[in-house]
N, C-alpha and C positions, 0 to 999 in steps of 0.2 A: 498776247496780242496787243499789248498796251504800249502807247507812246509815252515817252518820258519827257518831262519838262525840266527847266532849270531851277536850281535851288539856292537858297541863301545859306549862309553859315549859321551855326547854332546861336550865336549871339543875336543875330537878327530875328531868328525865330522866337527867341525868348521875349524880344521886344514886342513882337506881334501878339504873343500870348498875353503879355501884360495889358496890351491895348484891348484885347477881347474880353478879359475879365472872367467871371464865373463860368466854369464848365468848359473852358477852351484853351487849356495849356497846350502849346504846340512844340513838337520836336524836342522834348526834354529827355527822351529815351534815345541813347546813341544807337541802339539797335534798330530803331524805327527809321522810316524814311524821313529825311530832314524836310522842314517846311520849305515851300517853294518861294521864289522871289516875289515879293509883294510890290505892287505899284505904289508910287509915292502917295501918301495919304493926304487927302484934302483936309482943310481945317475942320476938325470934328465939332459937331454940335454938342452942347451939354447933354450928358446922359439923362435919359428920362423924357417922357412926354410923347404924345402921339400914339397912333395905333397902326399896327401892321395887319392887313386883312388876308386871311387864308381861306380860300374857297375849299370845300371838302366834298368831293364827289363820292357818293357811297351807293351801295345797294344792300339795304336791310330787308328787302322784300323779294319774293320770287324764288326761283330755283337756285339762285346763287347766293342767297342770304346766309346759309350756313357757313360759308367761307367769307363773304363780304362783311358780315357783322363783326366778328372778332377783330378783323383787320382795321375796320373803321373805329372800333372802340379803342384800340391801342394808339391809333393815330391821334384821335381827339384827346384822349387822356394825356398824351405827352404834351400837347399844346397847353392843356390846363396845368400840367406840372410846371412848365416853364414860367407861366404867369404866377402861380402860387408860391413856388420855391424861390424863383430868381427875380420876380417882379417884371417879367417880360424879357425881351432880348435887349440887354443893356438899357433897361428902363422903358423900352417901347412895348406897350401892351399888345398881346396877340388877340385879335378878334377873328372869329370864323363863322361860317354858315354852311350847314350840310345841304346837299341837293341830291335827291334820290334819282338814280339813273336806271335802276333795274337791270344794269349791264347792257342796256340797249343803246346803240350808237346815236340814234336820233335824239333820245332823251339826254344823253351826255352832251351833245352839241347845244341843246336848249339850256342846260345848266351852265355851260360855258358862257353863252351869250348873256345870260341873266346876271352872272356873277363877275364877269371880267372887269366891269367898271366900278365895282363896289369898293368902299374904303377910301381913305384920303388920297391914296396913290394908286388905286386900282388893285386888281388881284396880284398877289405876290408871285405865285406859281400855280400850276394846275397839276394834280395827280389824277389822270384819267381812270386808272385802275381797270383798263380795258385796252387791248391792242386795237380793236376796232375803233374806239373813240380816239385813240392816239393817231391813227391814220387820218381820221376826219379833221382833227385839230392841227395837224402838222402844217398844212397849207396856210391856215389862218395865223399861225405863229409869226410868220414873216412880216405880216402887217401889224398885228397887235403887240408884238414884242413882249410876250409873256412866256417865260420858260415852261416847258412841259417835262415833268419828271416822271420817269418810268423805271423804277428800280427792278431789274430782273425781268422786264417785259417790254412791249412796244416794238419798234422797228430796230432790227439788228444793225442796219446800215447807218442808223442815226448816231452811232459812236463817232462818226466823222463830223466834227464840229465846223469844218471849213465849208460844208454844204448845209448840214442841219444845224443852223446856228442857235436854235431854241430848244432842241430835244436833248434830254439828258437820261440815257438808260444806265443810271448809276449802278456800278458794281457787277454788271453782267447783262448779257442778252441771251436770247433763245438759241443763237448759233453757239454761244459759249456752252450753254447747257447741253445741247445735243452732242457737241464734241466731247464733253466730259463723259457722257454716258457711253458713247462708242469706245472711248479709251478704257473706261472701267470694265465693260464686258469683254473687251479685247484682252485686258490683263487677266481676267478670270479664265479665259480660254488658253492662256499661255503665250499671248502675243497677238498683235493686230493681224499678223499674217494668218493666224489660225481662224480668223473670221471668214475666210474664203469658203464659199459653199453654205454658210450658215444663213438662217432666215431671221430677220428682225422685223417685227410688226410694230407699226406706229398707230396706236388707237388715239385719234385726235379729234378735238372739238372742231366741227366744220365751220371755222371762222378764221379771220386773220390771225388770231392767237394760235390756233392749232396748226395753221399752215406755215407759220414762221420757220420751224426747224427743218422743213422738208428739203430746202436747198442744201443745207449742210449735210444732212443724212444721205442725200443722193450723191454728193461729192465724195463722202467717205465710202459709199458703196462702190463707186467707180475705182477708188484707190485700193480697196481691200477685198472686193469680190463677194460681198454678202448680198443676199437678196432682200430688198426692202419692200415690205407689204404695207400699203397705205390704206388704212381703214377709218374713214371719216364717220363721225357720230353727229347726227343732227341735234341742234338745240332742242330742249335743254339737256338731253342725254339720258333720259330715263328709259328709253327703248333701245336696247343694245343686243337683243337676242340674235339678230342676223349677223352682227359683227362677231360675236363670240362663236357662232356656228362656223364662220370662216376660220377662226383661230383653231377650233377643234379639227377642222379638215386640213388646214395647212400646217399645223403643228410647228409654229415658229420656235426658234431656240430662245428668243427673248421677246418680251413685249414692253415697249416704251409707252407710257400713258401720258397724254398731253390733254388733260381734262381740267374742269373747274366746276365747283359747286356740286350738285347732286350727281353729276356725271361720274365723278371719281368713285364715290361709294358704290354706285351702280356697277361700275367696271369691276371692282373688287368682288362684289357679290356674284357677278356673272362668271368671273374666273373660278370662284368656288363651285358654282353650279356645273360648269363644264369640266372641272377637274384640272384646270391649268394651274401649275404650281406658282404660288405667290412669290416664291424665292426667285423666280425668273422674270418677275415684273419690276420695272423701274419707272417711277413717276418723275416728271419734271418737278422743280421746287414749288410749283403751285398745285401739285397733286400729292403733296406729302405732309398734310396737317391732320390734326385730330378728327375734324369732320369727315375726312376722306376714308377713315378706317373704322371708327367706332361703330357706325351703323352695320358693318359687316360682322361684328362680333368676333368670336375666336377664329373665324375664317380668314381674317385679315392678317393673322400672324405670319411673319416672314416677308411681308410686302416691303419693298424698298423704295426710297425716293432720294433725290438730290437734296442736300441742305444748301441754304443760301442766306447770307447775312445772319439772321437769327434762327437759332434752334429753340426747342422748348426749354423751360427752366426759369429760375429767378435769380437775380443778382442784386447788386447795390441799388441800381436804378429802381427796382421793384419795391425796395424798402422805402425809398423816397416817394414812390407813387402811392403806396399805402398811407404813408404819413400825411402827405400834402393834398392828396386827391380823394382816395377811397375813404379814409377815416373821417374826412370832412363832409362826406355824403355827396361829393361832387363827381363821382365816377360815372362814366358812360356805360350803360348796360350793367350796372352793378359789377360783379366779378366774372361776367360771362367771358370765358376764354382767357382769363388773366393768367399770364405766364405760359400760355400755349404758343405754338409756332406762329400762327397768324396774328395774334395780339402783339407778340414781340416784334414781328416784322413790321406791323403798322407803327409801332413806337420808333423803330429805327428809320423808317421812311420819314416820319415827322422830324426826327432828330437831324437827319442830314439836311433837311430843308431849313430848319432853324439855324444850323451852323453855317449854311450858305448865306443866310441873311446877316448873321453876325460877322462873317468874313467880309461881306460887302460893306458893312458899316465901317470897317477899318479904312476903307477908301473913301466912302461918301458921307460918313458921319453917323452918329448914333441918333438916328431919326427914322421915320417911316420912309421906306425906299420903294421905288418903282420896280416893276418886273425887269426892265432893262438893266437897272442897277444891280438887282439880285443875280442876274446872269453872270456878272463878273465874279461874284462869290461862288457860284456853281462851277465856274471855269478855273477857280483857284482854291478848291477844297484841299485841305491838307490835314486829314484826320489820322493821326499816328497813334502808336501804342499808349503814349502818355496821355493823350487826349481821350482815348477810349477808356482808360482807367478813371480819369477824372469825371467822365460822364457816367460812370457806374455800369459800363457795358463790357467789361472784360469777359471773354468767352463767348460773346454774342456777335462779334464781327472782327474783321481784320482791317488793317490800315487801308485807306483809300485816298488817292489824289487824282486830280483831274487837270485838264488844260484846255486851251482854245481848240486844239487839234483833237484831243481825246476827251470825249464827253461821258465816258464810262468810268475810267479809272480801273484799278486792279479788280480782277474777277477770280474768285476761287470757290470751289465747292467741295462737298464731301458726300457721304452716303449715311443715311440713318434708316434703321429697320424697326418696324412695329413688332413688339414682343407680346402684344395682346393687352397691355396696359399703358405702355409709354413708348416713346421713340428712343432707340438706343443708337448713338452715333458710332459708326465704325471707326475705331481708332487706327491712326496711321494712314488714313486715306485722304490724300490731298490731290484734288483734281484741278488742273489748270488747262484751259483750252489752248490748242496749238495755233499760235499766232501766224505761223508760216502758211497755214491753210486759210485762216479766217481774214487776215488783213487784206489779201487781194480780193476776197469776196466783198468785203466792206467797201473797198475803193471802187470796184466795178459797179456795184449797186448804187453807191452815192453819186458817182459820175453820171450814171444813167438818169437818176432822178434830177440832177442839176440840169442836164440837157433837156429833159422833157419839160421842166418847169422854168427853163431859161433863168436859172439862178447863177449869179456871179459869185464864185467862191471867195471866201474870206482869205485875206492875207494875214495869218495869225502872227507872223514875225513882225509885220508892220504895226498891227494893233497893239502888240506888247510894248511898243516904244511910245505909244500915245500917253 
């Protein structure tokens, strides 16, 4: 579904890599996507000096803490790693402050208002870590000009950078995820045409997060003739007996789980209690981490979920993390969740943010940058295989590039299954959402938003010449 942008030759990409310095070699692997065309660099300030402020919205308390805590640990530890190992981003020290949202939209907005003006240049970006908070902050972004980064969550239509100038659903959306799951179960049935007459139940968190995939699943249902059962679960998700009674009565062929926090483990336990086979359950990538299955014990065996960006495991970056952060006694939460799915995903979210700042420094100078300046870096990300290797993240992500038009970049998923002790990635499964279906949906939804909010669409072709 992704839009492609223009690229420079290899020689130019090497020049960019040299300008970026540590941890950012670009396009040195001929098999990787080449680095994209860079804007003419302004006279760079001398490396070093100043601070770049990162607000960190978290939820370490409440029903969503089991999932929110390891993600927050990975995010913050990566910021600490960049400071300790690299001396900051090209010499600019990272500062940060956590703000507890409890996954509540009103508290998320309060955190945003309190932190958006902090630091010498204001907040760098915001990671809402909640689709509800993302919806609330989107309107504010047009005035405050601070990017909102939502890797694998948020508004699916915000891929369209001509309308949503400040939202960045990097590496995938919930429409991508839902489409991948339909394709996967269709393949298991012997083809998408074999889904006709089948039943797919969506057990979802009754919030903007849980409702996001419905439009895509309904579109696919019209195309393939399966029956879609919509089963909302009220926050926080600990009471699901009525939901699973319906599943027992309706006997769906597959259950898609769109939960978060304690809701996920509760769903797995209820599946065990009602005798629904876990092999027929597929979670979105936010319903496929260790806290979602460990509480269910052996009953969780066979449960499946999408993979996204990071899977569980340890690589070169983890060795650096131990050396420069954990062994120095500076780790967040000790080793809670270290190397697990959500810790690793938090690291990668922080990494993409750091690399967006570094990319923007190439244009604006090696100094503290405003959110508006960092947006250029987010719209010109070019993380290829060579860069992934240099960052110590081989095996944890695939290349990603963005543009003014495409605020997501490439999206790809897989499937992993819980074997009772660890997640086992299904080999040979490469899931890519169908752009022919999703692009028109993005366009229609973005156009509707622009009309309602009276937003003048950006002319990306014109902006690229500035």
